[in-house]
N, C-alpha and C positions, 0 to 999 in steps of 0.2 A: 902609567895608565892615564895620567892627566886628571883634570878636575872632574868631579861627578857632575852629571847633568842634573838640572833642577826643574821644578815645575814651570819655570819661565822659558825654558829652552824649547819653545814651540816649534821652531823650524826643524830641530833635531828629531823631535817626536813625530813630525809629519812624515819623516822617512819610514817610520814604522807603520802608521796608519792614521788617516785623518779622523777616524771614528774614536780613537783612544782619547778619553777626556782627562781633565786635570786629576781626577780621583785615581785613575789608573797610572798616570804619569808619576804621581807621588809614590805609588806602590813600587814602580820600577826603580825610582830613585832610592827608595829604602833598601831594596834588594842590592843595588849597587853599593850603597854605603856599608852593607854587611859583608861586602866583597864576595858575594855569591857569584856574581857575574862581573865581567870587565867591560863588555861591549855589547850593544844591541845592534843587530845587523838589518833585520827586516822580515816581513811576513813570508811564510812558506806554505801556509795552509789556512783553511777557514772552515768551520763547522757551524752548526745551528746555535751552539751555546758558547763557542770560544774561538779565538783566533790563535794560530800557532806562529810564533815569532822566533827566528833564529838568533842566537846570541853566542857569546864566547865566555868560557870560564877557564882560566889558566891555560889559554891557548887551545882549548878543546871546544868543539861545538856542543852547545846545549840548546834546549828549546824553552821558551816561555809559553805556557798555556794560559792565555789571558781570557778569563770568562767575562762576557759582556755584562757590565754593571747595570745596564738598563733593560736587559732581556727579561721577559715574563715567562720564559719557557720553564724556569726552575720551579715556578709555582705549580706546574702540572706534574712535577716529579717529587713532590714532598712525601709521597708514600715510601720512597726509598730512604727517607730520613726519619720519619715518624716510626716509632717502634724500636729505634736504635737508642739505647740508654745514653750514648755519648751526646745526644742532641735533644735532651728533654726540654731545654729552654728555648728552642727554636721559635722565632717570630715569623710565621708564614706571611704576615701582612707587611713586613719590613723587607723590601726588595733587596737592598744592599746587604742586610744581615743574612738573607737567604743565599745570595750569591757567595758571600764570604764563607758561610757555613759549608756550601757545596765544595768550594775550593779546599777548605781545611779537611773535609771528609775525603776528597779524592787523594790529597796528600797522605793522609793517615792510612787509607786502604792500600795505596800504592806502596808505601813504606812497609806495611805489614806483609803484603804479598811478596815483595822483593826480598825481605828478610827470610821468608820461608823457602826461598829458592825458586819461586815462580819466575819464568822468563818475562820480565817487565822492564821498562826503562827505569833506571835508578833515580829516585827523587832526591833533590838537593835542599830545597827550601820552598817556602811560600809566604806571601804577605798579601792581605786583603783578597783581591781577585786574581792574583798572579801566582802561578805554580811553575817552579823551575825543575826540569828533569833532563835526564840523558837524551841525547839526540840519537835516533836510530836511522842510519842511512849511509850513503857513500858520498864523500865530499860534502857538498851542501844540498844534495838531493835526498829527500826523505825516502825511507823504504816504503814500498806500496802496501796497500791493504790486500788481504786475500781476495776480496771481491774484485779488486782492480787487476790482480794477477790472473785470475780465472782458474777454475778447477783443472782445466786441460793442461795448465802449465805448472801444476803442483805435483810433486812426487808422493808416493804412498806414505812416506814417513811424516809428511806434514800433518795428516789427521792425527797420528799417534803423538806428535809433539803437543798439539792442542789438547788432546785427551789427557795426556800426562799432566799438563799444567792446570786443566780444569779440575782434575781430581785433587791435585796438590793444593790448589786454592781452597778447596772445601775441607780437606782433612788436616793439612799442616797449617795453613794460614787461618783457618776457621772463618772463611769468608765465602760468600756466593757472589760472583761477579754481577749477575742479574741483568746484564745487557750484552752477553757474549754472542758474537755473530761474526761473519766474515768482514763486516765493516769495522770491527774493533780489534782485529788481529793484523799486525804488520808481518811482512815476510821479507827478509833481507837476502834471499837467495839460498840460504842454508837453514836458518832458524826462524821460528815464529815468535812474535812478541805481543803479549796481550796488553792493550792500552784502554784508556777511558774507564777509570775505576770509580767515577763519582757515584754510580748507581749501586756499587757493591754494598752488601749488608753483612753484618756479623751473623754467625750461626746463633740461633735462638730468636732471630727476627720472626715476627708472625707470618711472613710470607716466604720464609727461607726455602721451603721445599717447592713451592710454586715457582719461584725464580730459578732454582736449580734445575728443575725439570725442563723449564723453557730453554735454559742455556744448552742443555744436552740435546734437546730436540733441534735447535737451530744448527748446531754443529753437525749432527748426524745428517740432517737434511742437506746442508751445503755440500758435504763430501759424498753424498749419495751412497752411504755405507749400508750394506744389507744387515744392519743391526737394529734390533727393536729398541728405540730410544727409551721406552718405559722400563724395559728390563735393565738397560745400562744405568739409568737414573737410580733404580732401586738397588742395584749392585753398589753404586757409589755411596748411597745412604747407608747401606748395610756395612760397608767397609769403614765408613766414618764413625760407626758406633764402637769400633775396636779401640781399646786403650793403648795397646802396645803396637806401635808401627815403626818402620824404618824407612829410609830413603836410600836407594842403591846408587852406585857410581854414575849411572846415566840419568839420575833424577827421578826415577819412578818410585812411587810409594809402594812399599811392601807391607802387606797385611798377612800375617802367618807365613811370611816368606814368599808370597806370591804377588805378582803384578796383576793389575786388573785385566790386562790383555790375556791372561791365562784362564780367565773365568767368563769371557764373553765370546 
């Protein structure tokens, strides 16, 4: 693999992005030293809060989600962290601490959802403001989001894949995504993949039901389903109160032996 890059390798990191500062370079170096990644290739996407950078891990493509260390957007999203017992000592006024906490929170939520069988990119590691996870796409081309694919190009099964994972997130993983929309679901041509887990909250959060209802409403609205989103939301909450659940071979949550599709 050759020597690790260091904070002094300015020309190397300029191939990733001119905006990545020494703080972030050091985080990438640390991840390389842990042998989580072997090579950093370059940016493949950009959002309001993070840049997506392609890398390699054991000759397989992965992505680095690099949260902007100077962004003040996280200060407006502290309600997704406050109320979560994992982050009682959060310092809202400390920007770097807030960004690092958001990165750690997204890794933890992603790991919890993935372990529960929700269709998400597999997380590998994180350090400071850099999260390493599975790359979803073909070659070096990322899978598009549902909003980019367009409803007219999606099959009937796509809605049910998202519904299956929305319910599994709540009942099996014990989470509410809290920002579920066609902007945060990838489609690889066959399967849907839920991404962007930073806003997710544990069940028991003060706004758990508010966020869950909003997630349900956004998905039903996008797919234009003749389903009452309030009734669907209430059914998920009702099923979530059951203690004895199973998951069938196709990944559906079974409550009293029934899928949610049998009750809506």
